[in-house]
Structures are given as structure tokens and as C-alpha cells.
C-alpha positions as a LaTeX table, in Angstrom:
\begin{tabular}{lrrr}
\hline
Residue & $x$ (\AA) & $y$ (\AA) & $z$ (\AA) \\
\hline
Met1 & $-17.83$ & 18.20 & 32.48 \\
Arg2 & $-14.77$ & 16.15 & 31.41 \\
Ala3 & $-15.33$ & 13.64 & 34.24 \\
Glu4 & $-18.96$ & 13.23 & 33.13 \\
Leu5 & $-17.86$ & 12.40 & 29.58 \\
Ile6 & $-15.34$ & 9.85 & 30.81 \\
Asp7 & $-17.95$ & 8.23 & 33.04 \\
Arg8 & $-20.35$ & 7.85 & 30.10 \\
Ala9 & $-17.80$ & 6.45 & 27.67 \\
Lys10 & $-17.38$ & 2.68 & 27.62 \\
Asp11 & $-14.47$ & 0.61 & 26.46 \\
Glu12 & $-15.22$ & $-2.22$ & 24.08 \\
Lys13 & $-13.58$ & $-5.62$ & 23.61 \\
Glu14 & $-13.83$ & $-5.62$ & 19.80 \\
Phe15 & $-14.04$ & $-3.00$ & 17.09 \\
Pro16 & $-17.43$ & $-3.26$ & 15.34 \\
Gly17 & $-17.50$ & $-4.31$ & 11.72 \\
Arg18 & $-14.00$ & $-5.79$ & 11.70 \\
Leu19 & $-14.58$ & $-9.48$ & 11.35 \\
His20 & $-11.71$ & $-10.06$ & 8.95 \\
Thr21 & $-10.70$ & $-13.63$ & 8.42 \\
Ala22 & $-7.63$ & $-14.55$ & 6.42 \\
Lys23 & $-8.28$ & $-15.70$ & 2.89 \\
Tyr24 & $-5.42$ & $-18.18$ & 3.07 \\
Pro25 & $-4.25$ & $-20.52$ & 5.88 \\
Trp26 & $-1.03$ & $-18.62$ & 6.58 \\
Asp27 & $-0.42$ & $-20.31$ & 9.93 \\
Gln28 & $-0.45$ & $-23.70$ & 8.22 \\
Trp29 & 1.56 & $-22.61$ & 5.19 \\
Phe30 & 4.13 & $-20.84$ & 7.38 \\
Asp31 & 4.91 & $-23.84$ & 9.58 \\
Gly32 & 8.38 & $-24.32$ & 8.05 \\
Arg33 & 7.52 & $-27.12$ & 5.66 \\
Ile34 & 7.78 & $-26.65$ & 1.90 \\
Trp35 & 4.32 & $-26.17$ & 0.42 \\
Arg36 & 3.26 & $-26.57$ & $-3.23$ \\
Leu37 & 0.45 & $-24.14$ & $-4.10$ \\
Val38 & $-1.46$ & $-24.61$ & $-7.33$ \\
Lys39 & $-3.25$ & $-21.72$ & $-9.04$ \\
Gly40 & $-7.00$ & $-22.36$ & $-9.18$ \\
Glu41 & $-6.82$ & $-24.83$ & $-6.30$ \\
Asp42 & $-4.93$ & $-23.04$ & $-3.53$ \\
Phe43 & $-5.09$ & $-19.44$ & $-4.75$ \\
Asp44 & $-7.04$ & $-17.51$ & $-7.36$ \\
Val45 & $-4.81$ & $-14.55$ & $-8.23$ \\
Ser46 & $-1.82$ & $-14.32$ & $-10.54$ \\
Glu47 & 1.39 & $-15.96$ & $-9.47$ \\
Val48 & 3.05 & $-12.54$ & $-9.18$ \\
Asn49 & 0.27 & $-11.24$ & $-6.90$ \\
Met50 & 0.33 & $-14.40$ & $-4.80$ \\
Arg51 & 4.09 & $-14.15$ & $-4.38$ \\
Ser52 & 3.67 & $-10.58$ & $-3.13$ \\
Ser53 & 0.88 & $-11.65$ & $-0.77$ \\
Ile54 & 3.11 & $-14.38$ & 0.65 \\
Tyr55 & 5.91 & $-11.92$ & 1.40 \\
Val56 & 3.50 & $-9.41$ & 3.00 \\
Ala57 & 1.80 & $-12.09$ & 5.14 \\
Ala58 & 5.16 & $-13.47$ & 6.27 \\
Lys59 & 6.34 & $-10.03$ & 7.34 \\
Arg60 & 3.07 & $-9.38$ & 9.18 \\
Leu61 & 3.57 & $-12.64$ & 11.10 \\
Gly62 & 7.18 & $-11.86$ & 11.98 \\
Lys63 & 8.66 & $-14.30$ & 9.49 \\
Ser64 & 10.24 & $-14.25$ & 6.09 \\
Ala65 & 9.51 & $-16.57$ & 3.22 \\
Thr66 & 11.17 & $-18.03$ & 0.21 \\
Val67 & 9.05 & $-18.49$ & $-2.91$ \\
Ser68 & 9.85 & $-20.38$ & $-6.09$ \\
Val69 & 7.58 & $-19.71$ & $-9.06$ \\
Gln70 & 7.49 & $-22.78$ & $-11.29$ \\
Pro71 & 5.35 & $-23.47$ & $-14.38$ \\
Asp72 & 3.08 & $-25.86$ & $-12.46$ \\
Ala73 & 2.91 & $-24.21$ & $-9.01$ \\
Leu74 & 4.38 & $-21.90$ & $-6.40$ \\
Tyr75 & 6.62 & $-23.50$ & $-3.81$ \\
Ile76 & 6.86 & $-21.66$ & $-0.50$ \\
Gln77 & 8.67 & $-22.10$ & 2.78 \\
Ala78 & 8.49 & $-19.86$ & 5.83 \\
Leu79 & 11.71 & $-18.85$ & 7.47 \\
Ser80 & 12.34 & $-17.29$ & 10.83 \\
Val81 & 13.82 & $-13.82$ & 10.75 \\
Asn82 & 17.31 & $-15.35$ & 11.07 \\
Gly83 & 16.77 & $-17.21$ & 7.76 \\
Lys84 & 16.27 & $-20.71$ & 9.18 \\
Ala85 & 13.28 & $-22.90$ & 8.35 \\
Asp86 & 10.53 & $-22.62$ & 10.93 \\
Gly87 & 9.86 & $-26.36$ & 10.91 \\
Lys88 & 8.52 & $-28.23$ & 13.89 \\
\hline
\end{tabular}
């Protein structure tokens, strides 16, 4: 019976219903350059929430990030895990 179940089961290439696309262009923003992000233009959450999102996204991508919260914008730069800018 076990062999019959294995023969009927099929492996799939993608998990159904998981078509998640990133809300922000992390690959671009984490290219090592210093980016100025303006609330209402580049992000739509509070500065505190965006700063947290930046740190989480960087960790997920195997990087770290430095963030400076200024009155007019957030300034971010991706760093490699050794603390050096990931610039090209």
C-alpha cells in the first residue's frame, strides 16, 4: 500500500498560492550605495517600522544594514556581514 501512495503522489515545482513579491526593491537598495528614502514616496509606514523592515530584509538577504533616521528621510546602506559596504 505504501508504494501505491508514493506512486500516486506528485512533486510540484511551486507551492500554490505563494506568489509573494517584495513590497520594496531590496536588491536595488542593498547594492552598497547610500540611499535616501522619503516617507510617502519610497515607503508608507512609520520611520521606526521602516527601519525595522530594513534590518529584517538585510538579515534575510545575508547582509547587514546601517540606517540613519533624519527629519527629512531615512538614509540606508547595505553592508556585507563583515561590516564593509557592498558596493559594486
